[in-house]
VODOGU-982800 format. One record per residue (C-alpha): x, y, z; residue in three letters. Coordinates in nm, 3 decimals, always signed. Example, Ala and Ser with C-alpha at 12.3 -4.5 7.8 and 13.67 -1.06 7.14 Angstrom:
! residues 2
atom px: +1.230	py: -0.450	pz: +0.780	residu: ALA
atom px: +1.367	py: -0.106	pz: +0.714	residu: SER
END
This chain:
! residues 254
atom px: +14.252	py: +15.273	pz: +7.592	residu: UNK
atom px: +14.494	py: +15.002	pz: +7.711	residu: UNK
atom px: +14.423	py: +14.633	pz: +7.661	residu: UNK
atom px: +14.385	py: +14.588	pz: +8.036	residu: UNK
atom px: +14.121	py: +14.863	pz: +8.060	residu: UNK
atom px: +13.942	py: +14.721	pz: +7.757	residu: UNK
atom px: +13.930	py: +14.376	pz: +7.914	residu: UNK
atom px: +13.796	py: +14.520	pz: +8.240	residu: UNK
atom px: +13.530	py: +14.710	pz: +8.048	residu: UNK
atom px: +13.413	py: +14.401	pz: +7.860	residu: UNK
atom px: +13.418	py: +14.199	pz: +8.182	residu: UNK
atom px: +13.202	py: +14.462	pz: +8.352	residu: UNK
atom px: +12.959	py: +14.463	pz: +8.058	residu: UNK
atom px: +12.933	py: +14.083	pz: +8.064	residu: UNK
atom px: +12.868	py: +14.092	pz: +8.438	residu: UNK
atom px: +12.601	py: +14.358	pz: +8.393	residu: UNK
atom px: +12.442	py: +14.151	pz: +8.117	residu: UNK
atom px: +12.426	py: +13.846	pz: +8.344	residu: UNK
atom px: +12.281	py: +14.054	pz: +8.626	residu: UNK
atom px: +12.013	py: +14.208	pz: +8.403	residu: UNK
atom px: +11.918	py: +13.874	pz: +8.248	residu: UNK
atom px: +11.885	py: +13.721	pz: +8.595	residu: UNK
atom px: +11.678	py: +14.018	pz: +8.714	residu: UNK
atom px: +11.438	py: +13.981	pz: +8.423	residu: UNK
atom px: +11.384	py: +13.618	pz: +8.522	residu: UNK
atom px: +11.319	py: +13.713	pz: +8.885	residu: UNK
atom px: +11.091	py: +14.016	pz: +8.859	residu: UNK
atom px: +10.731	py: +13.889	pz: +8.821	residu: UNK
atom px: +10.636	py: +13.909	pz: +8.454	residu: UNK
atom px: +10.304	py: +14.097	pz: +8.501	residu: UNK
atom px: +10.490	py: +14.393	pz: +8.652	residu: UNK
atom px: +10.750	py: +14.401	pz: +8.374	residu: UNK
atom px: +10.473	py: +14.367	pz: +8.114	residu: UNK
atom px: +10.259	py: +14.646	pz: +8.262	residu: UNK
atom px: +10.562	py: +14.869	pz: +8.301	residu: UNK
atom px: +10.683	py: +14.817	pz: +7.945	residu: UNK
atom px: +10.340	py: +14.848	pz: +7.783	residu: UNK
atom px: +10.277	py: +15.161	pz: +7.989	residu: UNK
atom px: +10.599	py: +15.320	pz: +7.863	residu: UNK
atom px: +10.518	py: +15.236	pz: +7.499	residu: UNK
atom px: +10.164	py: +15.376	pz: +7.530	residu: UNK
atom px: +10.292	py: +15.688	pz: +7.708	residu: UNK
atom px: +10.509	py: +15.755	pz: +7.404	residu: UNK
atom px: +10.210	py: +15.731	pz: +7.168	residu: UNK
atom px: +9.978	py: +15.939	pz: +7.388	residu: UNK
atom px: +10.240	py: +16.212	pz: +7.431	residu: UNK
atom px: +10.175	py: +16.315	pz: +7.069	residu: UNK
atom px: +9.836	py: +16.457	pz: +7.168	residu: UNK
atom px: +9.782	py: +16.774	pz: +7.374	residu: UNK
atom px: +9.474	py: +16.723	pz: +7.589	residu: UNK
atom px: +9.449	py: +17.067	pz: +7.749	residu: UNK
atom px: +9.608	py: +17.399	pz: +7.657	residu: UNK
atom px: +9.530	py: +17.731	pz: +7.822	residu: UNK
atom px: +9.741	py: +18.035	pz: +7.900	residu: UNK
atom px: +9.877	py: +17.871	pz: +8.217	residu: UNK
atom px: +9.806	py: +17.502	pz: +8.173	residu: UNK
atom px: +9.894	py: +17.238	pz: +7.917	residu: UNK
atom px: +9.869	py: +16.860	pz: +7.945	residu: UNK
atom px: +9.951	py: +16.585	pz: +7.697	residu: UNK
atom px: +9.799	py: +16.237	pz: +7.678	residu: UNK
atom px: +10.096	py: +16.071	pz: +7.845	residu: UNK
atom px: +9.960	py: +16.180	pz: +8.183	residu: UNK
atom px: +9.693	py: +15.909	pz: +8.159	residu: UNK
atom px: +9.947	py: +15.627	pz: +8.199	residu: UNK
atom px: +10.266	py: +15.768	pz: +8.347	residu: UNK
atom px: +10.148	py: +15.691	pz: +8.701	residu: UNK
atom px: +10.148	py: +15.320	pz: +8.615	residu: UNK
atom px: +10.513	py: +15.326	pz: +8.513	residu: UNK
atom px: +10.611	py: +15.503	pz: +8.835	residu: UNK
atom px: +10.409	py: +15.265	pz: +9.050	residu: UNK
atom px: +10.587	py: +14.969	pz: +8.889	residu: UNK
atom px: +10.924	py: +15.137	pz: +8.948	residu: UNK
atom px: +10.834	py: +15.196	pz: +9.314	residu: UNK
atom px: +10.740	py: +14.830	pz: +9.358	residu: UNK
atom px: +11.061	py: +14.707	pz: +9.199	residu: UNK
atom px: +11.272	py: +14.952	pz: +9.400	residu: UNK
atom px: +11.105	py: +14.851	pz: +9.726	residu: UNK
atom px: +11.172	py: +14.479	pz: +9.674	residu: UNK
atom px: +11.477	py: +14.456	pz: +9.447	residu: UNK
atom px: +11.651	py: +14.790	pz: +9.505	residu: UNK
atom px: +11.719	py: +15.107	pz: +9.306	residu: UNK
atom px: +11.981	py: +14.942	pz: +9.085	residu: UNK
atom px: +11.733	py: +14.677	pz: +8.974	residu: UNK
atom px: +11.465	py: +14.938	pz: +8.906	residu: UNK
atom px: +11.712	py: +15.137	pz: +8.696	residu: UNK
atom px: +11.791	py: +14.826	pz: +8.490	residu: UNK
atom px: +11.422	py: +14.759	pz: +8.425	residu: UNK
atom px: +11.376	py: +15.129	pz: +8.339	residu: UNK
atom px: +11.646	py: +15.113	pz: +8.070	residu: UNK
atom px: +11.504	py: +14.783	pz: +7.946	residu: UNK
atom px: +11.158	py: +14.940	pz: +7.905	residu: UNK
atom px: +11.311	py: +15.240	pz: +7.727	residu: UNK
atom px: +11.490	py: +15.004	pz: +7.489	residu: UNK
atom px: +11.168	py: +14.816	pz: +7.413	residu: UNK
atom px: +10.996	py: +15.148	pz: +7.350	residu: UNK
atom px: +11.264	py: +15.253	pz: +7.100	residu: UNK
atom px: +11.240	py: +14.915	pz: +6.922	residu: UNK
atom px: +10.860	py: +14.941	pz: +6.910	residu: UNK
atom px: +10.883	py: +15.295	pz: +6.774	residu: UNK
atom px: +11.116	py: +15.173	pz: +6.499	residu: UNK
atom px: +10.872	py: +14.895	pz: +6.403	residu: UNK
atom px: +10.582	py: +15.144	pz: +6.407	residu: UNK
atom px: +10.783	py: +15.381	pz: +6.186	residu: UNK
atom px: +10.855	py: +15.104	pz: +5.934	residu: UNK
atom px: +10.491	py: +14.991	pz: +5.931	residu: UNK
atom px: +10.369	py: +15.350	pz: +5.889	residu: UNK
atom px: +10.612	py: +15.408	pz: +5.601	residu: UNK
atom px: +10.504	py: +15.105	pz: +5.396	residu: UNK
atom px: +10.249	py: +15.216	pz: +5.132	residu: UNK
atom px: +9.920	py: +15.028	pz: +5.098	residu: UNK
atom px: +9.667	py: +15.027	pz: +4.817	residu: UNK
atom px: +9.397	py: +14.859	pz: +5.028	residu: UNK
atom px: +9.267	py: +15.181	pz: +5.184	residu: UNK
atom px: +9.364	py: +15.529	pz: +5.297	residu: UNK
atom px: +9.582	py: +15.475	pz: +5.604	residu: UNK
atom px: +9.734	py: +15.823	pz: +5.608	residu: UNK
atom px: +9.592	py: +15.908	pz: +5.952	residu: UNK
atom px: +9.711	py: +15.579	pz: +6.103	residu: UNK
atom px: +10.050	py: +15.610	pz: +5.930	residu: UNK
atom px: +10.096	py: +15.954	pz: +6.082	residu: UNK
atom px: +10.034	py: +15.814	pz: +6.430	residu: UNK
atom px: +10.259	py: +15.512	pz: +6.379	residu: UNK
atom px: +10.549	py: +15.710	pz: +6.236	residu: UNK
atom px: +10.524	py: +15.955	pz: +6.523	residu: UNK
atom px: +10.755	py: +16.252	pz: +6.560	residu: UNK
atom px: +11.125	py: +16.195	pz: +6.613	residu: UNK
atom px: +11.179	py: +16.479	pz: +6.858	residu: UNK
atom px: +10.883	py: +16.371	pz: +7.073	residu: UNK
atom px: +11.035	py: +16.022	pz: +7.093	residu: UNK
atom px: +11.378	py: +16.165	pz: +7.176	residu: UNK
atom px: +11.240	py: +16.404	pz: +7.437	residu: UNK
atom px: +11.015	py: +16.145	pz: +7.602	residu: UNK
atom px: +11.301	py: +15.893	pz: +7.618	residu: UNK
atom px: +11.541	py: +16.142	pz: +7.778	residu: UNK
atom px: +11.277	py: +16.266	pz: +8.022	residu: UNK
atom px: +11.171	py: +15.912	pz: +8.114	residu: UNK
atom px: +11.525	py: +15.788	pz: +8.180	residu: UNK
atom px: +11.626	py: +16.093	pz: +8.385	residu: UNK
atom px: +11.306	py: +16.096	pz: +8.591	residu: UNK
atom px: +11.316	py: +15.718	pz: +8.635	residu: UNK
atom px: +11.665	py: +15.726	pz: +8.785	residu: UNK
atom px: +11.566	py: +16.020	pz: +9.008	residu: UNK
atom px: +11.255	py: +15.835	pz: +9.125	residu: UNK
atom px: +11.436	py: +15.508	pz: +9.196	residu: UNK
atom px: +11.732	py: +15.659	pz: +9.382	residu: UNK
atom px: +11.510	py: +15.893	pz: +9.584	residu: UNK
atom px: +11.270	py: +15.611	pz: +9.667	residu: UNK
atom px: +11.554	py: +15.395	pz: +9.799	residu: UNK
atom px: +11.708	py: +15.686	pz: +9.993	residu: UNK
atom px: +11.380	py: +15.765	pz: +10.169	residu: UNK
atom px: +11.334	py: +15.397	pz: +10.253	residu: UNK
atom px: +11.668	py: +15.396	pz: +10.437	residu: UNK
atom px: +11.533	py: +15.664	pz: +10.671	residu: UNK
atom px: +11.284	py: +15.412	pz: +10.814	residu: UNK
atom px: +11.543	py: +15.207	pz: +11.001	residu: UNK
atom px: +11.301	py: +15.034	pz: +11.238	residu: UNK
atom px: +11.056	py: +14.916	pz: +10.974	residu: UNK
atom px: +11.187	py: +14.993	pz: +10.622	residu: UNK
atom px: +10.940	py: +14.751	pz: +10.463	residu: UNK
atom px: +10.630	py: +14.872	pz: +10.647	residu: UNK
atom px: +10.322	py: +15.036	pz: +10.500	residu: UNK
atom px: +10.421	py: +15.385	pz: +10.620	residu: UNK
atom px: +10.767	py: +15.354	pz: +10.469	residu: UNK
atom px: +10.626	py: +15.234	pz: +10.137	residu: UNK
atom px: +10.377	py: +15.520	pz: +10.125	residu: UNK
atom px: +10.633	py: +15.788	pz: +10.214	residu: UNK
atom px: +10.895	py: +15.672	pz: +9.967	residu: UNK
atom px: +10.639	py: +15.618	pz: +9.688	residu: UNK
atom px: +10.454	py: +15.948	pz: +9.729	residu: UNK
atom px: +10.757	py: +16.174	pz: +9.759	residu: UNK
atom px: +10.968	py: +16.006	pz: +9.491	residu: UNK
atom px: +10.672	py: +15.990	pz: +9.250	residu: UNK
atom px: +10.595	py: +16.361	pz: +9.288	residu: UNK
atom px: +10.957	py: +16.469	pz: +9.233	residu: UNK
atom px: +11.015	py: +16.217	pz: +8.956	residu: UNK
atom px: +10.694	py: +16.305	pz: +8.774	residu: UNK
atom px: +10.764	py: +16.676	pz: +8.803	residu: UNK
atom px: +11.109	py: +16.623	pz: +8.652	residu: UNK
atom px: +10.966	py: +16.402	pz: +8.376	residu: UNK
atom px: +10.689	py: +16.645	pz: +8.280	residu: UNK
atom px: +10.908	py: +16.954	pz: +8.298	residu: UNK
atom px: +11.199	py: +16.811	pz: +8.100	residu: UNK
atom px: +10.965	py: +16.672	pz: +7.833	residu: UNK
atom px: +10.774	py: +17.000	pz: +7.802	residu: UNK
atom px: +11.090	py: +17.209	pz: +7.778	residu: UNK
atom px: +11.250	py: +16.984	pz: +7.517	residu: UNK
atom px: +10.942	py: +16.939	pz: +7.297	residu: UNK
atom px: +10.753	py: +17.265	pz: +7.329	residu: UNK
atom px: +11.036	py: +17.510	pz: +7.394	residu: UNK
atom px: +11.327	py: +17.360	pz: +7.198	residu: UNK
atom px: +11.192	py: +17.155	pz: +6.906	residu: UNK
atom px: +10.831	py: +17.261	pz: +6.841	residu: UNK
atom px: +10.909	py: +17.626	pz: +6.753	residu: UNK
atom px: +11.147	py: +17.497	pz: +6.485	residu: UNK
atom px: +10.952	py: +17.206	pz: +6.339	residu: UNK
atom px: +10.590	py: +17.302	pz: +6.412	residu: UNK
atom px: +10.577	py: +17.645	pz: +6.251	residu: UNK
atom px: +10.644	py: +17.842	pz: +6.566	residu: UNK
atom px: +10.401	py: +17.650	pz: +6.790	residu: UNK
atom px: +10.523	py: +17.643	pz: +7.149	residu: UNK
atom px: +10.426	py: +17.644	pz: +7.515	residu: UNK
atom px: +10.517	py: +17.932	pz: +7.742	residu: UNK
atom px: +10.745	py: +17.878	pz: +8.041	residu: UNK
atom px: +10.446	py: +17.914	pz: +8.279	residu: UNK
atom px: +10.263	py: +17.648	pz: +8.075	residu: UNK
atom px: +10.563	py: +17.413	pz: +8.101	residu: UNK
atom px: +10.589	py: +17.470	pz: +8.478	residu: UNK
atom px: +10.216	py: +17.431	pz: +8.532	residu: UNK
atom px: +10.212	py: +17.120	pz: +8.313	residu: UNK
atom px: +10.490	py: +16.973	pz: +8.527	residu: UNK
atom px: +10.322	py: +17.071	pz: +8.854	residu: UNK
atom px: +9.962	py: +16.977	pz: +8.774	residu: UNK
atom px: +10.075	py: +16.657	pz: +8.605	residu: UNK
atom px: +10.281	py: +16.562	pz: +8.910	residu: UNK
atom px: +9.987	py: +16.634	pz: +9.141	residu: UNK
atom px: +9.746	py: +16.431	pz: +8.925	residu: UNK
atom px: +9.987	py: +16.139	pz: +8.903	residu: UNK
atom px: +10.054	py: +16.161	pz: +9.278	residu: UNK
atom px: +9.680	py: +16.123	pz: +9.339	residu: UNK
atom px: +9.680	py: +15.811	pz: +9.122	residu: UNK
atom px: +9.978	py: +15.682	pz: +9.320	residu: UNK
atom px: +9.790	py: +15.741	pz: +9.646	residu: UNK
atom px: +9.494	py: +15.550	pz: +9.503	residu: UNK
atom px: +9.685	py: +15.247	pz: +9.377	residu: UNK
atom px: +9.992	py: +15.230	pz: +9.605	residu: UNK
atom px: +9.808	py: +15.010	pz: +9.863	residu: UNK
atom px: +9.785	py: +14.747	pz: +9.589	residu: UNK
atom px: +10.156	py: +14.788	pz: +9.518	residu: UNK
atom px: +10.237	py: +14.750	pz: +9.887	residu: UNK
atom px: +10.034	py: +14.432	pz: +9.923	residu: UNK
atom px: +10.191	py: +14.283	pz: +9.610	residu: UNK
atom px: +10.548	py: +14.355	pz: +9.724	residu: UNK
atom px: +10.469	py: +14.226	pz: +10.073	residu: UNK
atom px: +10.352	py: +13.903	pz: +9.911	residu: UNK
atom px: +10.676	py: +13.890	pz: +9.711	residu: UNK
atom px: +10.869	py: +13.914	pz: +10.036	residu: UNK
atom px: +10.669	py: +13.636	pz: +10.198	residu: UNK
atom px: +10.722	py: +13.407	pz: +9.896	residu: UNK
atom px: +11.092	py: +13.485	pz: +9.864	residu: UNK
atom px: +11.056	py: +13.625	pz: +9.513	residu: UNK
atom px: +11.393	py: +13.711	pz: +9.360	residu: UNK
atom px: +11.609	py: +13.493	pz: +9.588	residu: UNK
atom px: +11.833	py: +13.392	pz: +9.298	residu: UNK
atom px: +11.897	py: +13.757	pz: +9.213	residu: UNK
atom px: +11.967	py: +13.851	pz: +9.575	residu: UNK
atom px: +12.211	py: +13.560	pz: +9.610	residu: UNK
atom px: +12.391	py: +13.677	pz: +9.295	residu: UNK
atom px: +12.421	py: +14.033	pz: +9.429	residu: UNK
atom px: +12.543	py: +13.910	pz: +9.767	residu: UNK
atom px: +12.804	py: +13.688	pz: +9.603	residu: UNK
atom px: +12.918	py: +13.976	pz: +9.382	residu: UNK
atom px: +12.968	py: +14.203	pz: +9.684	residu: UNK
atom px: +13.169	py: +13.940	pz: +9.869	residu: UNK
atom px: +13.409	py: +13.887	pz: +9.580	residu: UNK
END
């Protein structure tokens, strides 16, 4: 790589760092906190299979994944898909850091009591972490881009209640289906048969897990999206994120 290309790369990385740091200051902290905590807890809950039949299998991550997608939809609606993608990668990074800390804590021996059960939970399983991270990042980008694309179809009132509902419902269903399916295929078709003594889910189980999980999470989105709409509408009225929008506008004009 030439020196000129290297300099352009580092300049682009510095610009992206400034943009992300500014975004983190502008997005209301409760949303970032809920989003990040939801992602971390999803990773822990994914270690437990809640339901397994011949044609259905669900893991514990389904209990919180709707929260992460609702937060992404709110950020996309107000700040745009690029901003939502940045927060998605930030949350994934925090999850990886938390998992590392949990692994270290679970690996430290203690003579105070028998913590073997807790240590097993804290250390987790490396291929579940890898699979959940890949699935989350891919589905998050799909959700954010699709949400923004659907919003552009509502030219007359892109920020209205109908637009918010349509973009949230459709993008959540597709994004959740992709998340659940990719996670199930990676964990229970690729890694589990190797590392869990042949344990696996069938393809129908993976598909039904993805479908039923997406439907369940869509229902949660329908239930809580009115709250998300009212919150983002309030953001708009208060001018939340003006500093970030000014930065983006200035960047485009350069």
